[in-house]
C-alpha positions as protocol buffer text, in pm:
chain_id: "A"
residue {
  index: 1
  type: MET
  ca { x: -25 y: -1669 z: 2277 }
}
residue {
  index: 2
  type: ASN
  ca { x: -123 y: -1856 z: 1967 }
}
residue {
  index: 3
  type: MET
  ca { x: -365 y: -1691 z: 1720 }
}
residue {
  index: 4
  type: ASP
  ca { x: -530 y: -1903 z: 1460 }
}
residue {
  index: 5
  type: VAL
  ca { x: -520 y: -1811 z: 1092 }
}
residue {
  index: 6
  type: GLY
  ca { x: -891 y: -1711 z: 1090 }
}
residue {
  index: 7
  type: ALA
  ca { x: -837 y: -1451 z: 1357 }
}
residue {
  index: 8
  type: ILE
  ca { x: -539 y: -1301 z: 1171 }
}
residue {
  index: 9
  type: ILE
  ca { x: -740 y: -1282 z: 849 }
}
residue {
  index: 10
  type: ALA
  ca { x: -1031 y: -1124 z: 1030 }
}
residue {
  index: 11
  type: ILE
  ca { x: -803 y: -852 z: 1154 }
}
residue {
  index: 12
  type: ALA
  ca { x: -590 y: -802 z: 845 }
}
residue {
  index: 13
  type: LEU
  ca { x: -860 y: -807 z: 577 }
}
residue {
  index: 14
  type: PRO
  ca { x: -1044 y: -487 z: 673 }
}
residue {
  index: 15
  type: ILE
  ca { x: -714 y: -301 z: 704 }
}
residue {
  index: 16
  type: LEU
  ca { x: -609 y: -429 z: 361 }
}
residue {
  index: 17
  type: VAL
  ca { x: -940 y: -325 z: 204 }
}
residue {
  index: 18
  type: ILE
  ca { x: -915 y: 23 z: 360 }
}
residue {
  index: 19
  type: GLN
  ca { x: -555 y: 60 z: 241 }
}
residue {
  index: 20
  type: LEU
  ca { x: -633 y: -42 z: -115 }
}
residue {
  index: 21
  type: GLY
  ca { x: -942 y: 174 z: -128 }
}
residue {
  index: 22
  type: LEU
  ca { x: -749 y: 481 z: -14 }
}
residue {
  index: 23
  type: LEU
  ca { x: -470 y: 404 z: -253 }
}
residue {
  index: 24
  type: VAL
  ca { x: -702 y: 379 z: -554 }
}
residue {
  index: 25
  type: TRP
  ca { x: -905 y: 681 z: -451 }
}
residue {
  index: 26
  type: ALA
  ca { x: -590 y: 896 z: -393 }
}
residue {
  index: 27
  type: LEU
  ca { x: -436 y: 797 z: -726 }
}
residue {
  index: 28
  type: TYR
  ca { x: -759 y: 860 z: -913 }
}
residue {
  index: 29
  type: ASP
  ca { x: -790 y: 1206 z: -754 }
}
residue {
  index: 30
  type: LEU
  ca { x: -426 y: 1276 z: -824 }
}
residue {
  index: 31
  type: SER
  ca { x: -459 y: 1184 z: -1190 }
}
residue {
  index: 32
  type: ARG
  ca { x: -736 y: 1433 z: -1258 }
}
residue {
  index: 33
  type: PRO
  ca { x: -605 y: 1711 z: -1485 }
}
residue {
  index: 34
  type: THR
  ca { x: -770 y: 1984 z: -1279 }
}
residue {
  index: 35
  type: ARG
  ca { x: -623 y: 1865 z: -949 }
}
residue {
  index: 36
  type: ARG
  ca { x: -356 y: 2092 z: -802 }
}
residue {
  index: 37
  type: VAL
  ca { x: -121 y: 1966 z: -534 }
}
residue {
  index: 38
  type: LYS
  ca { x: 112 y: 2135 z: -290 }
}
residue {
  index: 39
  type: GLY
  ca { x: 464 y: 2162 z: -425 }
}
residue {
  index: 40
  type: ASP
  ca { x: 325 y: 2129 z: -782 }
}
residue {
  index: 41
  type: SER
  ca { x: 467 y: 1775 z: -813 }
}
residue {
  index: 42
  type: LYS
  ca { x: 214 y: 1510 z: -879 }
}
residue {
  index: 43
  type: ILE
  ca { x: 487 y: 1255 z: -928 }
}
residue {
  index: 44
  type: VAL
  ca { x: 623 y: 1306 z: -576 }
}
residue {
  index: 45
  type: TRP
  ca { x: 272 y: 1280 z: -431 }
}
residue {
  index: 46
  type: ALA
  ca { x: 209 y: 966 z: -630 }
}
residue {
  index: 47
  type: LEU
  ca { x: 524 y: 808 z: -489 }
}
residue {
  index: 48
  type: ILE
  ca { x: 424 y: 901 z: -136 }
}
residue {
  index: 49
  type: VAL
  ca { x: 77 y: 755 z: -186 }
}
residue {
  index: 50
  type: ILE
  ca { x: 218 y: 431 z: -332 }
}
residue {
  index: 51
  type: PHE
  ca { x: 514 y: 368 z: -107 }
}
residue {
  index: 52
  type: ILE
  ca { x: 403 y: 493 z: 235 }
}
residue {
  index: 53
  type: ASN
  ca { x: 133 y: 237 z: 313 }
}
residue {
  index: 54
  type: LEU
  ca { x: -192 y: 365 z: 456 }
}
residue {
  index: 55
  type: ILE
  ca { x: -37 y: 688 z: 584 }
}
residue {
  index: 56
  type: GLY
  ca { x: 63 y: 809 z: 233 }
}
residue {
  index: 57
  type: PRO
  ca { x: -297 y: 844 z: 100 }
}
residue {
  index: 58
  type: ILE
  ca { x: -407 y: 998 z: 426 }
}
residue {
  index: 59
  type: LEU
  ca { x: -131 y: 1257 z: 407 }
}
residue {
  index: 60
  type: TYR
  ca { x: -228 y: 1332 z: 49 }
}
residue {
  index: 61
  type: PHE
  ca { x: -589 y: 1396 z: 140 }
}
residue {
  index: 62
  type: LEU
  ca { x: -506 y: 1599 z: 449 }
}
residue {
  index: 63
  type: VAL
  ca { x: -216 y: 1817 z: 329 }
}
residue {
  index: 64
  type: GLY
  ca { x: -128 y: 1739 z: -34 }
}
residue {
  index: 65
  type: ARG
  ca { x: -431 y: 1873 z: -220 }
}
residue {
  index: 66
  type: GLU
  ca { x: -492 y: 2240 z: -300 }
}
residue {
  index: 67
  type: ASP
  ca { x: -834 y: 2381 z: -363 }
}
residue {
  index: 68
  type: SER
  ca { x: -892 y: 2401 z: -741 }
}
């Protein structure tokens, strides 16, 4: 099977846009002074969001935030 470059870009580009959007949104939300997080460690959550691609921001939004 031989995929051309256009097909690979067509598949990868939406995933990349979603990943970057979630990353920026999560870091913005995390940087708010009123935001509380589980474990009271914003630095740990920032590292999770940055280094665990795509799943890190999703984890943050699902389990990392506390109601403020």
